[in-house]
C-alpha positions as CSV (number, residue, x, y, z in Angstrom):
1,M,-39.4,-2.7,-31.0
2,S,-37.6,-5.8,-32.1
3,T,-33.9,-6.2,-32.6
4,S,-34.2,-8.3,-35.6
5,S,-34.0,-7.1,-39.2
6,R,-35.8,-7.4,-42.3
7,S,-32.5,-7.2,-44.4
8,G,-32.1,-11.0,-43.4
9,Y,-35.3,-12.2,-45.2
10,H,-34.9,-13.7,-48.6
11,H,-37.6,-15.6,-50.8
12,G,-37.1,-19.1,-49.7
13,D,-35.7,-18.3,-46.1
14,L,-39.1,-17.1,-44.7
15,R,-38.8,-19.9,-41.6
16,A,-35.5,-19.0,-40.7
17,S,-36.1,-15.3,-40.7
18,A,-39.2,-15.8,-38.9
19,L,-37.2,-17.9,-36.3
20,T,-34.4,-15.2,-35.8
21,S,-37.3,-12.3,-35.4
22,A,-39.1,-14.4,-32.8
23,M,-35.9,-15.4,-30.8
24,A,-34.9,-11.4,-30.7
25,M,-38.4,-10.8,-29.3
26,L,-38.2,-13.6,-26.8
27,E,-35.0,-12.6,-25.5
28,A,-35.6,-9.0,-25.6
29,G,-38.7,-9.7,-23.1
30,E,-41.3,-8.6,-25.9
31,P,-44.5,-10.5,-26.5
32,F,-44.7,-12.1,-29.9
33,S,-47.2,-13.6,-32.1
34,L,-47.3,-15.1,-35.4
35,R,-48.8,-12.1,-36.7
36,A,-46.2,-9.8,-34.8
37,V,-43.4,-11.9,-36.2
38,A,-45.2,-11.8,-39.8
39,R,-44.8,-7.8,-39.7
40,D,-41.5,-8.0,-38.5
41,V,-40.1,-9.8,-41.2
42,G,-42.3,-8.0,-43.8
43,V,-44.8,-10.9,-44.9
44,S,-48.5,-11.7,-44.4
45,A,-49.5,-13.8,-41.7
46,P,-51.0,-16.6,-43.9
47,A,-47.4,-16.9,-45.2
48,L,-46.1,-17.6,-41.9
49,Y,-48.5,-20.1,-41.4
50,R,-47.1,-22.5,-43.9
51,H,-44.3,-22.5,-41.6
52,F,-45.8,-22.9,-38.3
53,A,-49.4,-24.3,-37.5
54,D,-49.5,-21.9,-34.4
55,R,-47.9,-19.9,-31.6
56,D,-46.9,-23.6,-30.1
57,A,-45.2,-24.7,-33.2
58,L,-43.3,-21.5,-33.3
59,E,-42.2,-22.0,-29.5
60,S,-41.5,-25.4,-30.3
61,A,-38.9,-24.7,-33.1
62,L,-37.7,-22.0,-30.8
63,A,-37.0,-25.0,-28.1
64,A,-34.9,-26.8,-30.7
65,E,-32.8,-23.9,-31.6
66,G,-32.1,-23.5,-27.4
67,L,-31.5,-27.2,-27.2
68,R,-29.1,-27.2,-30.1
69,D,-27.5,-24.2,-28.3
70,L,-27.4,-25.7,-24.8
71,L,-25.6,-29.0,-26.7
72,T,-22.9,-26.7,-28.2
73,D,-22.3,-25.1,-24.7
74,L,-22.1,-28.3,-22.9
75,A,-19.7,-29.9,-25.8
76,T,-17.5,-27.1,-26.2
77,D,-13.7,-27.7,-25.1
78,R,-14.9,-30.6,-22.8
79,Q,-13.6,-34.0,-24.9
80,P,-13.1,-36.4,-23.3
81,M,-15.2,-36.0,-20.1
82,A,-13.8,-38.8,-17.7
83,T,-14.0,-37.3,-14.4
84,A,-16.5,-36.3,-11.9
85,A,-15.0,-32.9,-12.2
86,D,-16.0,-32.9,-15.9
87,L,-19.4,-33.6,-14.8
88,A,-19.6,-30.8,-12.6
89,D,-18.3,-28.6,-15.3
90,L,-21.2,-29.7,-17.1
91,A,-23.5,-28.5,-14.7
92,V,-21.9,-25.2,-14.1
93,A,-22.4,-24.8,-18.2
94,Y,-26.1,-25.8,-17.9
95,V,-26.9,-23.6,-15.5
96,A,-24.8,-20.3,-16.9
97,F,-26.9,-21.0,-20.0
98,A,-30.3,-20.8,-18.2
99,L,-29.2,-17.8,-16.2
100,R,-27.6,-16.2,-19.7
101,R,-30.7,-17.0,-21.8
102,P,-33.6,-17.4,-19.5
103,A,-36.9,-16.4,-21.6
104,L,-35.3,-19.1,-24.0
105,F,-34.6,-21.8,-21.2
106,R,-38.3,-21.3,-20.2
107,V,-39.3,-21.9,-23.3
108,M,-37.3,-25.3,-23.8
109,F,-38.6,-26.8,-20.6
110,G,-41.6,-24.9,-19.5
111,K,-44.3,-26.9,-21.2
112,P,-44.6,-30.9,-21.9
113,C,-42.0,-32.1,-24.8
114,D,-43.6,-32.1,-28.4
115,T,-42.7,-35.3,-29.7
116,E,-44.2,-34.2,-33.1
117,N,-41.0,-31.9,-33.6
118,D,-38.3,-34.1,-35.1
119,E,-35.4,-31.6,-34.8
120,R,-36.3,-30.7,-31.2
121,V,-36.5,-35.0,-30.3
122,A,-33.1,-35.0,-31.9
123,A,-31.9,-32.3,-30.2
124,A,-32.9,-33.5,-26.6
125,D,-31.6,-36.8,-27.7
126,R,-27.8,-35.9,-28.2
127,I,-27.8,-34.0,-25.2
128,H,-29.0,-36.9,-23.2
129,G,-26.4,-39.0,-25.0
130,L,-23.5,-36.8,-24.2
131,L,-24.6,-37.0,-20.4
132,E,-24.6,-40.7,-20.5
133,A,-21.7,-40.6,-22.5
134,A,-19.7,-38.5,-19.8
135,V,-21.3,-40.6,-17.0
136,A,-20.3,-44.0,-18.5
137,Q,-16.6,-42.7,-18.5
138,A,-16.6,-41.0,-15.3
139,F,-18.3,-43.9,-13.3
140,P,-18.2,-47.1,-15.4
141,A,-19.7,-49.3,-13.0
142,A,-22.7,-47.1,-12.5
143,E,-26.1,-47.5,-14.3
144,A,-25.2,-44.5,-16.8
145,G,-28.7,-43.9,-17.9
146,A,-29.8,-43.6,-14.3
147,L,-27.2,-41.3,-13.3
148,A,-27.3,-39.3,-16.3
149,D,-31.1,-38.6,-15.2
150,A,-30.0,-37.5,-11.5
151,G,-27.3,-35.1,-12.9
152,W,-29.6,-33.4,-15.3
153,A,-32.1,-33.3,-12.4
154,F,-29.7,-31.8,-10.1
155,A,-28.3,-29.1,-12.9
156,H,-31.8,-28.1,-13.6
157,G,-33.0,-27.7,-10.4
158,M,-30.3,-25.4,-9.7
159,A,-30.7,-23.7,-12.6
160,S,-34.3,-23.5,-11.5
161,L,-33.5,-22.0,-7.9
162,Y,-31.3,-19.3,-9.8
163,L,-33.8,-17.9,-11.7
164,D,-36.6,-18.1,-9.4
165,G,-34.2,-15.6,-7.3
166,K,-33.9,-18.7,-4.5
167,L,-30.5,-19.0,-4.8
168,R,-28.4,-15.6,-4.4
169,A,-26.4,-15.0,-7.9
170,D,-23.8,-12.9,-6.4
171,S,-21.1,-13.3,-9.3
172,D,-20.7,-15.7,-12.1
173,E,-17.9,-16.9,-10.5
174,A,-19.5,-17.5,-7.1
175,I,-22.4,-19.6,-9.1
176,A,-20.2,-21.9,-10.5
177,A,-18.3,-22.6,-7.2
178,H,-21.6,-23.2,-5.6
179,V,-22.8,-25.7,-8.5
180,R,-19.4,-27.4,-8.4
181,S,-19.4,-27.7,-4.3
182,A,-22.9,-28.9,-4.3
183,F,-22.3,-31.2,-7.0
184,S,-19.5,-32.7,-5.5
185,A,-21.6,-32.7,-2.0
186,M,-24.4,-34.9,-3.8
187,L,-21.8,-37.3,-5.4
188,S,-20.3,-38.1,-1.6
189,I,-23.5,-39.6,-0.6
190,R,-23.3,-43.1,-1.7
191,P,-26.6,-45.3,-0.4
192,P,-26.4,-49.2,-0.8
193,A,-26.8,-50.3,-4.1
194,P,-30.3,-52.1,-5.0
195,E,-30.6,-55.7,-5.4
196,H,-31.9,-55.4,-8.7
197,A,-31.1,-52.3,-11.0
198,S,-34.3,-50.5,-12.2
199,E,-35.4,-50.5,-15.8
200,D,-34.3,-47.0,-17.8
201,S,-37.1,-45.0,-17.7
202,P,-38.9,-43.2,-20.6
203,R,-37.6,-39.6,-21.2
204,T,-39.9,-36.7,-22.3
205,G,-36.7,-33.9,-21.8
206,C,-37.2,-32.3,-25.4
């Protein structure tokens, strides 16, 4: 049974109530659909279709919420971010988010980006902006966009390896220490700079 509650629904707040219900179902490991969510909040399915065209649209809205929550985790108590250690802390926070909310994390990144969802795109852009700003402060001589992409790939790869059971997750402290150690090892590898800096690659990370 869903952990959400109909008591939070009021006329005019159906979309928010539906997202709360769907998020509760998702994170409780329950299968959900627009009809199941409609039943949970006490409305007819057609009423929900006015807010979400289909399940994909509902999942995209959940992904947008997840990206905003991830941004909050990354930004909390981390201003300014000016050192390599600060960047490692961002990777630790990213992995911790994935392990704490695995079902949501997979919804956020398990499908191609929904560029039609402006909220999702905006949330992803804010995360990329945070990463680029942190990289620019820590490594002012580096190409911030490329290095931010590399850092994101590192953190996402570590999160996926832990989620898939490829790396042992003995404790939160051990995971954080391993992520920091791996990040430090990655930064210690400094290949020669290319003769011509590459152009920024287009992102579809929302």
